[in-house]
N, C-alpha and C positions, 0 to 999 in steps of 0.2 A: 513158880520157878522162873528164872530169868531166861526168856526165850532167846535172848541174844547170846547166851552162853550154853551151847548144846553139850559141851564137854568140859569138865574141869579136871585138872591133874592135881591130885592131893599129895603125891610124892613121886619120886622117879620111877616107882614100880606100880603105882595105882592110877587107874583112870576111871572117872565116873561120868556117865552119859545121861543127859537130860533129854528124854525122848518126847517130842512134841505130839500133840493130839490132832484133832481136826483143824485144818487150816487150808488155805488155797494151795500152799506149796507142800503140804504134808498130809495127804489122804492115805491112810494106812493100807487100804485095799487096792491101791494101784500097784501094778507089777514093778514099775520103776522105783517106787518108794521102798518096797520090800527088799529088792535086790540092791538098790543103792545104799539103804541103811545098813544092811549086813556088810557090804564091802567097806563102807566108811568106818564102821566100828572095828572090823578085823584089821583094816589097814592102819588105823590110828593106833590100835593096841600093839601091832607089830612094830610100828615106827618108834613108839615110846618104850618098847620092851616091857610092857605092862605084864605083871604076873597075876593080877586080879582085876576084874572088871565089875563095877557096881552100876546098875542101871536105876535111874530115878525117873518116874513118869507120873503125869497127872491126866486124868480122864482117859481119852483114847491113847494118849502117850503111855499111860500106865498099862493099858491093855496090850499095846505093842511091846512094851518091855517084858511082859509076861510071856507073850508069844515067842519073842526072840530068845528068851532065856533057855528054852529047850534046844534051840538051834545053835546057840553060841556059848552055852555053859557059863552064864554070868555067875559070879560068886554070890551076889546078893541083889535082890530087886526090892525097891520101895515103890509100891503101886498105890497111889492115892485116887480114890473113886474110879477105879477101872470099870469099864463096861464089860459084862460077861459076853455080850454079843450085840452088834448093831444090826443083825439080820432080823427083820420083822417076823420071820418064820420061827425064830428061836425065842425072841422076847417080844411077843405080840402086843404087850401092854405099853411098850415104850413109844411115846409120842414126841419126844424131843429130837432135835437135830435132823428133822425130816429133810431139810434142804441138802444136807450132806449125804444122808442115807439114800436119797433118791438119785444121787449121782453115781452110786456104786453099781456097776454092771455085773460084777461077780464078786462074791464074798470069799476072798482068798483065806481070810482068817475068820472062820465061821463062828467059833466060840472058844472060850478059854478051856483048853484041855491039854493033856500032855505035860503038865507041870512036873518038875523033877525035884521034889524037896530033899531027896537023898543026895542030890548033887549041888543044888542052889538053895540059898536061904531066902525065903519070901516073907515080906512084911506088907500085908494088904490092909488098907484102911478105907472104910466106907462110913458115910453117915446113914441116917435112916429117914431123911427127908423125902419129899415127893419124888417118886421114880427110882430112888436109890436101892431100895430093897428088892425091886424087880431084878436087879443085877446081883446084888450082894448075896442073896439067899440061893442063887443058882451056882455059886462057886463051890467046888468040891471041898469037903473037909478032909484034909490029909494030914497024917503025922508029920510034924516038922514045919507045917505051914502056919504062920502067925497071922491070923485074920481078925482084925478088930472092927467093931461097930461103935461109932460115936453117936449116941442118941441126941436128937435135936439138930444135927448138922446136915446140910444138904450138899449139892454138887459143888458148892463153893468152899468145901472143907479146907482145901489148901490155903485159900485166901484168909479164911478165919484163923487157921493155925498161924499163918504169917503175922496177922494183926495182933495175935496174942503173944507173939515172940516165941512160939513153939516150933515153927517149921525149921528154922536153921539148926537148933540143937537136935531136932529129930533126924534131919538129914545127916548131920555129923555123926550121931550115934549109929545110924545104919551103916555109914561108910566105915566106921571103926569097928563094927561088929559087936556093939555093946548091947546085947539082948536085954538084960535087966533094966538098963537106962531107957531103952525104947519103950518097954512096958510101963515104966514109971511115968514117962512123959505123956503117953497116951491115956493111961488111967487117971492122971491128974486132970485131964480134960473131960472126964466122965466116960472114957472108952471102956468097952468090955470085949473080952475074947468072944468070938462068934458063938462058941458053945454056951457061954454064960448068957449072952444076949438071947439066944434061942430059948433057953430055960426061962429067962425073965419074961419073954413074950408069952410063953405058955401060962405063966403065973399071973401076968398082968396084960391081958389082951388089949391091943391098941397102944402098946408102949411106944411105937414109932410115931404116934400122933402127939406125944407129950412134948411140949416145948418149955 
């Protein structure tokens, strides 16, 4: 995603927000970031008169989009490689991003829970590369939640999809609410629904190691 464009207006009544992940100016577990992000989104939506809000996020930005969906009632969330939690007590096998995790004094967003698929549409996409399944397989399996796993992809999944010319049409399909097209785009890259991936892993142990 283009970090210089945190919000794009797709029509006079639609607003889509690109939520950043770990960075010096955007650490999701800081009080100011959470409060400021909520105010920024609600104020922008009010100013535009937006009737629907779509949140797009990558990595920790995807996690933040999922957390905020319960608070702000996003119509749709596209979450690419979201962390289930950055709290070592919740995901003890996670060894990445230690520089950022060590700076968090209190985990205000401990783990992904409280999703509301009866109110918001969720499209969650993970790879199964190193460290990814530690998060992906902890996500709840809920009716109405579209969770895909792309075998052979790692945390740079968004970069890979962009290089393949898939990211832009995927984002557009999510904003437009075109569920069948979302599925076709992801399945064309080898993606599986989470339930199908779990079945494949049981039938073919070590599936996540296949490249």
